[in-house]
ChimeraX commands (.cxc) that place a marker at each C-alpha (Angstrom):
marker #1 position 0.00,0.00,0.00 radius 0.5
marker #1 position 2.84,2.41,0.79 radius 0.5
marker #1 position 4.43,1.81,-2.60 radius 0.5
marker #1 position 1.17,2.66,-4.34 radius 0.5
marker #1 position 0.90,5.82,-2.27 radius 0.5
marker #1 position 4.52,6.76,-3.02 radius 0.5
marker #1 position 3.97,6.20,-6.74 radius 0.5
marker #1 position 0.75,8.21,-6.87 radius 0.5
marker #1 position 2.32,11.07,-4.90 radius 0.5
marker #1 position 5.35,11.01,-7.21 radius 0.5
marker #1 position 3.08,11.13,-10.29 radius 0.5
marker #1 position 0.98,13.96,-8.91 radius 0.5
marker #1 position 4.09,15.97,-7.99 radius 0.5
marker #1 position 5.50,15.38,-11.44 radius 0.5
marker #1 position 2.20,16.56,-12.96 radius 0.5
marker #1 position 2.24,19.62,-10.73 radius 0.5
marker #1 position 5.81,20.43,-11.80 radius 0.5
marker #1 position 4.90,20.01,-15.49 radius 0.5
marker #1 position 1.85,22.25,-15.05 radius 0.5
marker #1 position 3.97,24.88,-13.30 radius 0.5
marker #1 position 6.55,24.74,-16.11 radius 0.5
marker #1 position 4.00,25.15,-18.90 radius 0.5
marker #1 position 2.23,27.95,-16.98 radius 0.5
marker #1 position 5.50,29.85,-16.61 radius 0.5
marker #1 position 6.31,29.28,-20.26 radius 0.5
marker #1 position 2.85,30.39,-21.36 radius 0.5
marker #1 position 3.13,33.57,-19.29 radius 0.5
marker #1 position 6.53,34.28,-20.85 radius 0.5
marker #1 position 5.07,33.77,-24.32 radius 0.5
marker #1 position 1.97,35.87,-23.57 radius 0.5
marker #1 position 4.08,38.74,-22.25 radius 0.5
marker #1 position 6.31,38.56,-25.31 radius 0.5
marker #1 position 3.32,38.42,-27.65 radius 0.5
marker #1 position 1.91,41.59,-26.09 radius 0.5
marker #1 position 5.16,43.30,-27.00 radius 0.5
marker #1 position 5.17,42.13,-30.61 radius 0.5
marker #1 position 6.98,45.21,-31.79 radius 0.5
marker #1 position 9.92,44.34,-29.58 radius 0.5
marker #1 position 9.83,40.59,-30.27 radius 0.5
marker #1 position 12.69,39.60,-32.50 radius 0.5
marker #1 position 13.37,36.40,-34.35 radius 0.5
marker #1 position 15.78,35.48,-31.59 radius 0.5
marker #1 position 13.03,35.90,-28.97 radius 0.5
marker #1 position 10.65,33.75,-30.98 radius 0.5
marker #1 position 13.35,31.13,-31.52 radius 0.5
marker #1 position 13.96,31.07,-27.75 radius 0.5
marker #1 position 10.23,30.56,-27.08 radius 0.5
marker #1 position 10.08,27.78,-29.64 radius 0.5
marker #1 position 13.16,26.10,-28.15 radius 0.5
marker #1 position 11.58,26.25,-24.70 radius 0.5
marker #1 position 8.41,24.61,-26.00 radius 0.5
marker #1 position 10.52,21.92,-27.68 radius 0.5
marker #1 position 12.37,21.32,-24.40 radius 0.5
marker #1 position 9.03,21.01,-22.60 radius 0.5
marker #1 position 7.89,18.45,-25.18 radius 0.5
marker #1 position 11.05,16.40,-24.55 radius 0.5
marker #1 position 10.55,16.74,-20.80 radius 0.5
marker #1 position 7.02,15.35,-21.15 radius 0.5
marker #1 position 8.39,12.19,-22.75 radius 0.5
marker #1 position 10.99,11.72,-20.01 radius 0.5
marker #1 position 8.50,11.71,-17.16 radius 0.5
marker #1 position 7.52,8.67,-15.15 radius 0.5
marker #1 position 4.00,8.86,-16.57 radius 0.5
marker #1 position 5.29,8.16,-20.08 radius 0.5
marker #1 position 8.06,5.75,-19.17 radius 0.5
marker #1 position 6.37,3.56,-16.55 radius 0.5
marker #1 position 2.68,4.21,-15.96 radius 0.5
marker #1 position 1.39,4.31,-19.54 radius 0.5
marker #1 position 3.06,0.99,-20.46 radius 0.5
marker #1 position 1.71,-0.57,-17.23 radius 0.5
marker #1 position -1.80,0.63,-18.01 radius 0.5
marker #1 position -1.59,-0.74,-21.55 radius 0.5
marker #1 position -0.75,-4.18,-20.11 radius 0.5
marker #1 position -3.25,-4.16,-17.23 radius 0.5
marker #1 position -6.47,-2.70,-18.63 radius 0.5
marker #1 position -8.28,-1.60,-21.75 radius 0.5
marker #1 position -10.32,0.89,-19.73 radius 0.5
marker #1 position -7.79,3.62,-20.45 radius 0.5
marker #1 position -7.36,2.85,-24.17 radius 0.5
marker #1 position -9.42,5.80,-25.45 radius 0.5
marker #1 position -7.67,8.18,-23.07 radius 0.5
marker #1 position -4.27,6.80,-24.08 radius 0.5
marker #1 position -5.24,7.27,-27.73 radius 0.5
marker #1 position -6.17,10.89,-26.98 radius 0.5
marker #1 position -2.83,11.42,-25.24 radius 0.5
marker #1 position -0.99,9.93,-28.18 radius 0.5
marker #1 position -2.95,12.17,-30.54 radius 0.5
marker #1 position -2.19,15.28,-28.44 radius 0.5
marker #1 position 1.48,14.31,-28.33 radius 0.5
marker #1 position 1.58,13.87,-32.11 radius 0.5
marker #1 position -0.21,17.19,-32.50 radius 0.5
marker #1 position 2.39,18.88,-30.29 radius 0.5
marker #1 position 5.22,17.53,-32.40 radius 0.5
marker #1 position 3.47,18.59,-35.62 radius 0.5
marker #1 position 2.80,22.05,-34.18 radius 0.5
marker #1 position 6.43,22.46,-33.18 radius 0.5
marker #1 position 7.62,21.43,-36.65 radius 0.5
marker #1 position 5.13,23.81,-38.25 radius 0.5
marker #1 position 6.21,26.58,-35.89 radius 0.5
marker #1 position 9.84,26.18,-36.95 radius 0.5
marker #1 position 8.78,26.57,-40.58 radius 0.5
marker #1 position 6.53,29.55,-39.78 radius 0.5
marker #1 position 9.31,31.19,-37.82 radius 0.5
marker #1 position 11.71,30.92,-40.74 radius 0.5
marker #1 position 9.04,32.35,-43.05 radius 0.5
marker #1 position 8.23,35.13,-40.56 radius 0.5
marker #1 position 11.86,36.15,-40.39 radius 0.5
marker #1 position 11.82,36.55,-44.16 radius 0.5
marker #1 position 8.39,38.23,-44.46 radius 0.5
marker #1 position 8.13,40.38,-41.35 radius 0.5
marker #1 position 5.53,41.42,-38.79 radius 0.5
marker #1 position 2.41,39.88,-40.31 radius 0.5
marker #1 position 3.90,36.41,-40.12 radius 0.5
marker #1 position 5.30,37.05,-36.64 radius 0.5
marker #1 position 1.73,37.48,-35.37 radius 0.5
marker #1 position 0.88,34.10,-36.88 radius 0.5
marker #1 position 3.88,32.53,-35.11 radius 0.5
marker #1 position 2.81,34.05,-31.80 radius 0.5
marker #1 position -0.73,32.72,-32.20 radius 0.5
marker #1 position 0.71,29.28,-32.97 radius 0.5
marker #1 position 2.95,29.44,-29.88 radius 0.5
marker #1 position -0.12,30.12,-27.72 radius 0.5
marker #1 position -2.03,27.26,-29.38 radius 0.5
marker #1 position 0.86,24.95,-28.66 radius 0.5
marker #1 position 0.73,25.88,-24.96 radius 0.5
marker #1 position -3.00,25.22,-24.97 radius 0.5
marker #1 position -2.38,21.78,-26.45 radius 0.5
marker #1 position 0.09,21.00,-23.67 radius 0.5
marker #1 position -2.52,21.98,-21.08 radius 0.5
marker #1 position -5.05,19.61,-22.68 radius 0.5
marker #1 position -2.45,16.87,-22.56 radius 0.5
marker #1 position -1.72,17.45,-18.88 radius 0.5
marker #1 position -5.45,17.40,-18.09 radius 0.5
marker #1 position -5.78,14.03,-19.85 radius 0.5
marker #1 position -2.79,12.74,-17.90 radius 0.5
marker #1 position -4.50,13.80,-14.67 radius 0.5
marker #1 position -7.45,11.62,-15.68 radius 0.5
marker #1 position -5.02,8.83,-16.44 radius 0.5
marker #1 position -3.50,9.06,-12.94 radius 0.5
marker #1 position -6.99,8.58,-11.48 radius 0.5
marker #1 position -7.55,5.49,-13.60 radius 0.5
marker #1 position -4.11,4.13,-12.74 radius 0.5
marker #1 position -4.76,4.66,-9.05 radius 0.5
marker #1 position -7.94,2.62,-9.33 radius 0.5
marker #1 position -6.96,-0.22,-11.66 radius 0.5
marker #1 position -3.27,-0.99,-11.08 radius 0.5
marker #1 position -2.97,-3.71,-8.42 radius 0.5
marker #1 position -0.78,-3.23,-5.35 radius 0.5
marker #1 position 1.83,-5.75,-6.47 radius 0.5
marker #1 position 2.23,-3.89,-9.78 radius 0.5
marker #1 position 2.65,-0.61,-7.90 radius 0.5
marker #1 position 5.55,-2.17,-6.03 radius 0.5
marker #1 position 7.39,-2.73,-9.32 radius 0.5
marker #1 position 6.46,0.74,-10.57 radius 0.5
marker #1 position 7.71,2.36,-7.36 radius 0.5
marker #1 position 10.98,0.44,-7.62 radius 0.5
marker #1 position 11.33,1.65,-11.21 radius 0.5
marker #1 position 10.61,5.23,-10.10 radius 0.5
marker #1 position 13.33,5.09,-7.45 radius 0.5
marker #1 position 15.84,3.54,-9.84 radius 0.5
marker #1 position 15.00,6.16,-12.46 radius 0.5
marker #1 position 15.39,8.96,-9.90 radius 0.5
marker #1 position 18.78,7.58,-8.90 radius 0.5
marker #1 position 19.96,7.33,-12.53 radius 0.5
marker #1 position 18.72,10.78,-13.51 radius 0.5
marker #1 position 19.54,12.53,-10.24 radius 0.5
marker #1 position 15.91,13.57,-9.85 radius 0.5
marker #1 position 14.13,13.37,-6.56 radius 0.5
marker #1 position 10.43,13.83,-6.20 radius 0.5
marker #1 position 9.94,12.93,-2.57 radius 0.5
marker #1 position 12.80,13.25,-0.10 radius 0.5
marker #1 position 13.69,9.99,1.62 radius 0.5
marker #1 position 12.05,9.48,4.98 radius 0.5
marker #1 position 14.15,8.30,7.87 radius 0.5
marker #1 position 12.48,5.43,9.68 radius 0.5
marker #1 position 13.62,4.97,13.22 radius 0.5
marker #1 position 13.69,1.47,14.57 radius 0.5
marker #1 position 12.12,0.94,17.94 radius 0.5
marker link #1:1,2 radius 0.2
marker link #1:2,3 radius 0.2
marker link #1:3,4 radius 0.2
marker link #1:4,5 radius 0.2
marker link #1:5,6 radius 0.2
marker link #1:6,7 radius 0.2
marker link #1:7,8 radius 0.2
marker link #1:8,9 radius 0.2
marker link #1:9,10 radius 0.2
marker link #1:10,11 radius 0.2
marker link #1:11,12 radius 0.2
marker link #1:12,13 radius 0.2
marker link #1:13,14 radius 0.2
marker link #1:14,15 radius 0.2
marker link #1:15,16 radius 0.2
marker link #1:16,17 radius 0.2
marker link #1:17,18 radius 0.2
marker link #1:18,19 radius 0.2
marker link #1:19,20 radius 0.2
marker link #1:20,21 radius 0.2
marker link #1:21,22 radius 0.2
marker link #1:22,23 radius 0.2
marker link #1:23,24 radius 0.2
marker link #1:24,25 radius 0.2
marker link #1:25,26 radius 0.2
marker link #1:26,27 radius 0.2
marker link #1:27,28 radius 0.2
marker link #1:28,29 radius 0.2
marker link #1:29,30 radius 0.2
marker link #1:30,31 radius 0.2
marker link #1:31,32 radius 0.2
marker link #1:32,33 radius 0.2
marker link #1:33,34 radius 0.2
marker link #1:34,35 radius 0.2
marker link #1:35,36 radius 0.2
marker link #1:36,37 radius 0.2
marker link #1:37,38 radius 0.2
marker link #1:38,39 radius 0.2
marker link #1:39,40 radius 0.2
marker link #1:40,41 radius 0.2
marker link #1:41,42 radius 0.2
marker link #1:42,43 radius 0.2
marker link #1:43,44 radius 0.2
marker link #1:44,45 radius 0.2
marker link #1:45,46 radius 0.2
marker link #1:46,47 radius 0.2
marker link #1:47,48 radius 0.2
marker link #1:48,49 radius 0.2
marker link #1:49,50 radius 0.2
marker link #1:50,51 radius 0.2
marker link #1:51,52 radius 0.2
marker link #1:52,53 radius 0.2
marker link #1:53,54 radius 0.2
marker link #1:54,55 radius 0.2
marker link #1:55,56 radius 0.2
marker link #1:56,57 radius 0.2
marker link #1:57,58 radius 0.2
marker link #1:58,59 radius 0.2
marker link #1:59,60 radius 0.2
marker link #1:60,61 radius 0.2
marker link #1:61,62 radius 0.2
marker link #1:62,63 radius 0.2
marker link #1:63,64 radius 0.2
marker link #1:64,65 radius 0.2
marker link #1:65,66 radius 0.2
marker link #1:66,67 radius 0.2
marker link #1:67,68 radius 0.2
marker link #1:68,69 radius 0.2
marker link #1:69,70 radius 0.2
marker link #1:70,71 radius 0.2
marker link #1:71,72 radius 0.2
marker link #1:72,73 radius 0.2
marker link #1:73,74 radius 0.2
marker link #1:74,75 radius 0.2
marker link #1:75,76 radius 0.2
marker link #1:76,77 radius 0.2
marker link #1:77,78 radius 0.2
marker link #1:78,79 radius 0.2
marker link #1:79,80 radius 0.2
marker link #1:80,81 radius 0.2
marker link #1:81,82 radius 0.2
marker link #1:82,83 radius 0.2
marker link #1:83,84 radius 0.2
marker link #1:84,85 radius 0.2
marker link #1:85,86 radius 0.2
marker link #1:86,87 radius 0.2
marker link #1:87,88 radius 0.2
marker link #1:88,89 radius 0.2
marker link #1:89,90 radius 0.2
marker link #1:90,91 radius 0.2
marker link #1:91,92 radius 0.2
marker link #1:92,93 radius 0.2
marker link #1:93,94 radius 0.2
marker link #1:94,95 radius 0.2
marker link #1:95,96 radius 0.2
marker link #1:96,97 radius 0.2
marker link #1:97,98 radius 0.2
marker link #1:98,99 radius 0.2
marker link #1:99,100 radius 0.2
marker link #1:100,101 radius 0.2
marker link #1:101,102 radius 0.2
marker link #1:102,103 radius 0.2
marker link #1:103,104 radius 0.2
marker link #1:104,105 radius 0.2
marker link #1:105,106 radius 0.2
marker link #1:106,107 radius 0.2
marker link #1:107,108 radius 0.2
marker link #1:108,109 radius 0.2
marker link #1:109,110 radius 0.2
marker link #1:110,111 radius 0.2
marker link #1:111,112 radius 0.2
marker link #1:112,113 radius 0.2
marker link #1:113,114 radius 0.2
marker link #1:114,115 radius 0.2
marker link #1:115,116 radius 0.2
marker link #1:116,117 radius 0.2
marker link #1:117,118 radius 0.2
marker link #1:118,119 radius 0.2
marker link #1:119,120 radius 0.2
marker link #1:120,121 radius 0.2
marker link #1:121,122 radius 0.2
marker link #1:122,123 radius 0.2
marker link #1:123,124 radius 0.2
marker link #1:124,125 radius 0.2
marker link #1:125,126 radius 0.2
marker link #1:126,127 radius 0.2
marker link #1:127,128 radius 0.2
marker link #1:128,129 radius 0.2
marker link #1:129,130 radius 0.2
marker link #1:130,131 radius 0.2
marker link #1:131,132 radius 0.2
marker link #1:132,133 radius 0.2
marker link #1:133,134 radius 0.2
marker link #1:134,135 radius 0.2
marker link #1:135,136 radius 0.2
marker link #1:136,137 radius 0.2
marker link #1:137,138 radius 0.2
marker link #1:138,139 radius 0.2
marker link #1:139,140 radius 0.2
marker link #1:140,141 radius 0.2
marker link #1:141,142 radius 0.2
marker link #1:142,143 radius 0.2
marker link #1:143,144 radius 0.2
marker link #1:144,145 radius 0.2
marker link #1:145,146 radius 0.2
marker link #1:146,147 radius 0.2
marker link #1:147,148 radius 0.2
marker link #1:148,149 radius 0.2
marker link #1:149,150 radius 0.2
marker link #1:150,151 radius 0.2
marker link #1:151,152 radius 0.2
marker link #1:152,153 radius 0.2
marker link #1:153,154 radius 0.2
marker link #1:154,155 radius 0.2
marker link #1:155,156 radius 0.2
marker link #1:156,157 radius 0.2
marker link #1:157,158 radius 0.2
marker link #1:158,159 radius 0.2
marker link #1:159,160 radius 0.2
marker link #1:160,161 radius 0.2
marker link #1:161,162 radius 0.2
marker link #1:162,163 radius 0.2
marker link #1:163,164 radius 0.2
marker link #1:164,165 radius 0.2
marker link #1:165,166 radius 0.2
marker link #1:166,167 radius 0.2
marker link #1:167,168 radius 0.2
marker link #1:168,169 radius 0.2
marker link #1:169,170 radius 0.2
marker link #1:170,171 radius 0.2
marker link #1:171,172 radius 0.2
marker link #1:172,173 radius 0.2
marker link #1:173,174 radius 0.2
marker link #1:174,175 radius 0.2
marker link #1:175,176 radius 0.2
marker link #1:176,177 radius 0.2
marker link #1:177,178 radius 0.2
view
């Protein structure tokens, strides 16, 4: 039971961190979009790079690496939600590719195209939010359908992954023997 609790807490903290990251990125983009006249190609390239980094981060999270494969093996209840997540992920990648092309075109054509790039940047952020919301639903399903013995293996994988990557989600608790 403790391993399931640890795993769920770790997933929820990871989701919270991802949500915080995309919120900060969206605010940065929104502030930059408001100042279109001062936004340069370099600024737009930086925003696009940050969105690309966030996309990579999403695929390196425990949700993607451990929980989604476990859910695929354990239940078909989450299949439609997993399909939606896969679709949103593919959409994000397509949007980022399209944004790179639009950015190059905007740099050649000027301000009118820069507005289009900024709108696309905001749409990309919106897509990431949808994805995180679907993942929140997936955590609820995982919490309900993954058996305790499977959570033990998932928790062990989480801890091993944290050790390899240097990430820590929950600080270790010291247990005193009586």
